[in-house]
N, C-alpha and C positions, 0 to 999 in steps of 0.2 A: 072034791076036785077043784071047786072054785077057790078054796083056801090055798090049795097048793099053787094054783095059777097066780093068785094074788101074791104069794110069797116069792115066786120066781120073778114076777114083774118088779116087785119092790127091790129085790136083790140086783137085778139087771140095771134098774134105774139108779141105784146107789153107786154101783161100779161106774156107770156112765157119768154120773155127776162128778165123782172124784177124778175120773180121767179128764173131764172137760176143764177141771181146775189146774191141771198139770201142764207144764211146758218145758221143753228142752231148749237150751240156748248155746251160742258160741260167742266168745268175746275176742276181739282183736284190736290192738292199738299200740301205744307207746308206754315206756316205763322209764322212771328216773328216780334219783335219790337226792336227799339233802343231808349234809353232815359236815364233817371236818374238811372234806376235799371239794365240796361245791355247795354254794348257797343259792344258786339261781334255780328258777323253776323251769323244768324241761330244757336244760342247757343243750344247745344244738350239737355240740361235738361229743357228748357222752350220754345222749338219750338213745335208748335201745327199744326193742320190741317186746310185746307181751301178747300171749294167746291163752285162751281158757275155755272151759266148758262149764255149763251150769244146769242145774235142775231147779225148777221154780214151781211153787204151789200157791195158788190164790186162796189165801185164808179168808179174806173178805174182799168186797169189790175194790177197796182202795189199799189193801194191805197184802203184800206177797212175801212169802218166805223163799229165800234163795240160797242154795248150797252150790259151791263151785270149787274147781281146781284151776289155778293159774300158774303158768310158767313164764318167767321173765328174766331179763338180765339187766342189772343196774351197775353203775360205776361212776368214778370220778377221778380227776387228775389235777394236781397242782399247776401243771404247765398251762392250763387254760384259765387260771385265776387272774383277776384284775389286781390282786395284791402282790407286791414285789416280794414280801416276806414269805408268802405262801409258795410262789414260784421257786424261790430259793430252796425250799424244803424238798421239792421235786418228788413227792410221793404220788402213788396212783393205786387203784384197785379196780377189780370187777368181781361180781358174784352172780351166780344163778340164784333165782328165787323159786322155790317150790311151795306153793301156798294152797292150803285147804281153808275155806271160809264158809261161814254161815251168817247171813245178814237178813234183816227185814227191810222191805221197801215200802215207803208210804207215798201214795199218789195223791196229788191235790184234786184231780178229777178222775171220774170213772171212765176208763178207756173203752168200756162198752157203750158209752154215750157220747164221748168226745174223741176227736181225731188225735189229740195229743194231750200230754200232761207232764208238768214238772214233777220230780220225785226226789225224795231223800232216802238215804240208806245208812244203816249202821249195824254192827254186830261184833263178831269175834273171829279170829283166825289163828291158825298154827302154820308156821313157815319154817323152811330149812334154807340156810345159806352157808357159804364157805368162801370167804374172801381170798382172792389171789391177785398176784401181779406178775410181771414178766421180767426175767433176767436172761440176757443173751437169747431172746426169742423163746425161752422155755417158761412154761407156766409154773409158778411157785406159790403153793398154798401158804398163807401167812400165819394162821393160828399156831401150827407146830413150832414156829420160830420164836414165839414169845417176845415179839418186838418191843413190848413195854414191860417185860420182866415177869409175865404171868407164869406162875409155877416155878420160878427160879428162887433159890435160897437167898434171903436178904431182901426180897421184894414181895413179902407176904400180903401187903396191902393191894397189890395188883392181882386180882383173881382171874383165873381162866374163865372165858365166856363160853356159853353153850351155843352150838350151831343150830339147835332147834328151839324156837321161842314162840311166845304168844304175841299177838298184835291186835289192835282195835281198828278195824276198817270203818271208814265213814266217808260219805260223799253225796253225790247227787247228779242229776242230769235232767234230760227231757226225753220222754218216750213217745213214739208215734205208732198208732194202730194202722199199719199199712193195709191190712185186710182183717177179716174176722179172726184169723188165726196167726198172722205174722205181725210181729211188733219189733220196732227198731229203737234202741235207746242210744243216746249220745251222752256219755257220762265221764266223770272224773272221780276216782276213789283214792283216798289217802289212808296210809297205815301209820298209826301211832305205835312206836316201838318202845320196848323196855330195855333196850341196849344202846350203848354208844359205840359198839364195836362192829357194826355192819361193815364198816370200811377198815377195820383193824387199827383205827387211830382214835385215841381218846385222852390219854394222860400225859406222862412225862417221859423223857429219854432215860434209859438205864445206862449205867456205866458201860462203856464200850468193852473194856476188858472182861467184865462180868458176863456180858452177853456172848462174847467170843468164846469164853471158857465153857459156858453152859450149852450154847446152841450152835456155835461154829461161825465161820466167816460169812456164810450166806445170810444168817440172821442179822449180822451187823450191816451188811449191804442193803437189806430190805428195810431196816429200821430207819435209816437216813440215807437219802440219795442225792442230797445237795452237792456232795463232793464229786458227783459224776458230771456236773455241769462245768463248762469252761469258767475258770476263776471261782469255782464254788468253794464254800467254807468247809472246814474240817468237821468231823463228827462232833455234835454239841456236847457240852458238859452234862454230867449226871444231874438229873432233876430239872433240866431245861424243859420248857413247855413244848410238847409235841402236838397235842390236840387240846380240845376243850371238852371236859367231861360234864359241863353244866347243862348241856342240852343234848338229849338223845337223838339218834339218827331217825330219818323217815325214808320210806319209799312210797311211790304212788304210781297210779296208772291213769291213762286217759284213752278213750277209744269208743268203739261201737259194740253194742250188745244186741245181737239178733236172736229172737226167740220164736219158736213155733208152738202154738197152743193147740192141744188135742181137743177136738170138738169145740163147741161154743154154745153152752146152754142159754146164755144171756144175749146172744147176738141180735135177737129180734127187738131188743130194747133200744138199739141205736136207730136214729133217723136214717132213712135210706139216702142215697146220693142225690135224689131228686128233691130232698128237703121235706118230703111228706111225713107227717107224724105217724108212728105205729102204735098199735094197741099194747099197753104194758101187760106183761104176764103176771 
C-alpha cells in the first residue's frame, strides 16, 4: 500500500512540476518590412498591426522554449520614399503574414529571483505570404501576373517564388515578473528571409510586349505604375532595373508579450516585497 501511495504521489508531483513550467501567452504590437519599397524602420505610413498566441515551456531557470502563431500585415509604397527615382516607379504592395515559429529565449536573470530581466531569442519559423496591390480599388494578387517574367518563355532565369517559406527569427527585449504567475515582455523580433519577393519586386523589367502577350494588360499595369503619375515616364526598356536582388527582404514585429504561468514551484525563492530573505528550497 505504501508503494502504491508513493507511486501516486510521485506521478502527481511530476505532472504538477511540468504544469508549473508551462505558460500561455498573447502577443500584440506592430509589424513592418524592409525591402525594395521601403528601407526605414517602422515607417509611420506603412506600419501595421500584429497579433499572436504562444505556448512556453521553462526548460531551465534562464532558458524557455516558445512556440507561437502570429498574424500580421506588412507593406510598402514608393510614394512615401525620399528618393525621386523610387517615387517615379510608383509601386506598392501589402501582404498578410501567417507565421508558425519555434524559438528559444535566454534570460540574463532568473525571473523567480528578479523583478525583470533582459532576454534574447532565436529559432526557426515557417510563414505564408501573398503580395497584392490595388487597381481601381480592387485587390490584385501579384504573383500570378509574373511581373518580372517568372514562368514566361524567354525568362527562364526568373524563377517563380514560393508563397510558403522558412525564416530565421531573432531578437530580444525585457521581461517583467508582475506577479508570481503573470509576466510582461517588451520585445522586438526580426525575421531573416530567404526570398527577395515578399514585395514582388527584385530584378529587372521584362519586355512590355512579352508580358502583355503572356499575362495580359493587368500584368503590364502592375509591373510599372510610373506612367500613372502626372508627367510620368513610359514603361521602361527590357532589362532596366526594377529592384535590387542583392539583399533579401525582411519583416519584423515589435510589441508586448503577456504570459500566464501555471503554478509556480519556485516562487518561494524570490525575496518578498518587504525585502526579507526567504529560505531556499
